[in-house]
C-alpha positions in Angstrom: -2.3 27.5 7.2 -0.5 29.3 4.4 1.4 27.7 1.6 4.5 28.6 -0.4 6.2 27.5 -3.5 9.8 26.5 -3.7 12.4 25.8 -6.3 13.9 22.4 -6.0 17.7 22.1 -6.6 19.6 18.9 -7.2 22.5 18.3 -4.8 25.7 16.4 -5.6 24.5 13.4 -3.4 21.3 13.1 -5.5 19.0 14.7 -2.9 16.8 17.6 -4.0 16.8 20.8 -1.9 13.3 21.9 -1.3 13.7 24.8 1.2 14.7 25.9 4.6 13.3 23.9 7.5 12.2 27.0 9.5 10.3 28.4 6.4 8.4 25.2 5.8 7.6 24.8 9.5 6.2 28.4 9.4 4.1 27.9 6.3 3.2 24.3 7.1 3.7 23.2 3.5 5.6 24.0 0.3 5.1 22.9 -3.2 8.0 22.3 -5.5 8.9 20.7 -8.8 11.1 17.6 -8.6 12.2 16.3 -11.9 9.3 18.2 -13.5 6.8 16.6 -11.1 4.9 18.6 -8.6 5.3 17.5 -5.0 4.1 19.0 -1.7 6.1 18.9 1.5 4.0 19.1 4.7 5.1 19.9 8.2 2.5 18.3 10.5 2.7 17.6 14.2 6.5 17.8 14.3 7.2 15.7 11.1 7.9 16.4 7.5 6.0 14.4 4.8 6.2 14.7 1.0 3.9 13.3 -1.7 2.8 14.0 -5.2 0.7 17.2 -5.2 -1.9 15.7 -7.6 -4.5 13.3 -6.2 -4.4 9.9 -7.7 -7.8 10.7 -9.4 -7.1 14.3 -10.5 -5.6 17.2 -8.6 -5.6 18.5 -5.0 -5.9 22.1 -6.2 -5.8 24.9 -3.7 -7.7 23.1 -0.9 -5.0 20.6 -0.2 -4.8 22.1 3.3 -7.5 19.8 4.6 -5.7 17.7 7.1 -7.5 15.2 9.4 -6.5 12.5 11.9 -8.1 9.2 10.9 -7.6 6.2 13.1 -4.4 7.7 14.5 -3.0 8.5 11.1 -2.5 12.0 9.7 -4.3 12.2 6.4 -4.8 14.7 3.6 -8.3 14.9 2.1 -8.8 15.6 -1.6 -11.3 18.4 -1.8 -12.7 17.1 -5.1 -13.1 13.4 -4.3 -13.0 13.4 -0.5 -10.4 10.7 -0.7 -8.5 10.2 2.5 -4.7 9.6 1.9 -2.2 9.0 4.7 0.7 11.3 4.8 3.0 8.6 6.1 2.4 5.9 3.5 0.3 7.3 0.7 -2.4 4.7 1.4 -6.0 5.5 0.4 -8.5 4.9 3.2 -12.2 4.3 3.1 -14.9 3.5 5.7 -16.5 0.2 5.0 -18.7 -2.4 6.8 -18.8 -6.1 6.8 -22.4 -7.0 6.1 -21.9 -10.5 7.6 -21.4 -8.9 11.1 -24.6 -9.1 13.3 -24.3 -5.3 13.9 -22.1 -4.0 11.2 -20.2 -0.8 12.2 -18.0 1.1 9.7 -14.3 0.5 10.1 -11.4 2.2 8.3 -10.0 0.0 5.5 -7.0 0.4 3.2 -7.3 0.7 -0.6 -3.5 0.1 -0.8 -0.9 2.7 -1.6 -2.4 5.1 -4.1 -0.3 8.3 -3.7 3.5 8.4 -4.3 5.3 9.6 -1.2 8.8 11.0 -1.2 11.5 10.4 1.4 12.3 13.6 3.3 15.8 14.4 4.8 16.6 17.3 7.1 20.2 18.4 7.1 21.8 21.5 8.6 18.4 23.4 8.5 17.6 22.4 5.0 14.8 20.1 3.8 15.6 17.7 1.0 13.6 15.0 -0.8 15.0 11.9 -2.6 14.2 11.6 -6.3 11.3 9.2 -6.9 12.0 5.5 -7.5 10.0 5.2 -10.8 10.7 1.4 -11.0 7.6 1.1 -8.7 4.3 2.6 -10.0 1.5 4.2 -8.1 -1.9 5.5 -9.2 -0.8 9.2 -8.6 1.9 8.7 -11.3 -0.7 9.1 -14.1 -1.6 12.7 -13.2 1.9 13.6 -12.0 3.1 12.6 -15.5 0.2 14.2 -17.3 0.8 17.6 -15.7 4.6 17.2 -15.6 6.4 20.4 -16.6 3.0 22.2 -16.9 4.3 25.4 -15.2 1.3 25.6 -12.8 1.8 24.4 -9.3 -1.3 22.9 -7.9 -0.9 25.0 -4.8 
């Protein structure tokens, strides 16, 4: 999958234009700055998803393209930490066992929402995201803020 970089543009209704629907479908993803913060918009299995481009523990870097289905959920895998993050909710997943079970088998568990996701709106062939609601904090906010306005896009 290829990747491209977009220029976000604020619209009168507060939505931020990320790019053309067909272009993002073709490239499968685009990275853009939204209020100085890097986000990545994915097109995966017929749906658009947007999240902070920097992992909640550091950065996704160039290998953000690792997508995997885990327990029926589309996930991105951080190449540095191997963290599994759901595209739909930003939840961190891990495989754990209950040692009290007679024959413990690993099950996917949630660490809770770790990665900020952004609402995507498609209108008239354009892809928009809503500005982040910063009244709620997520672990990925630390690195999103640290690298805010850095000029380098993680992709």
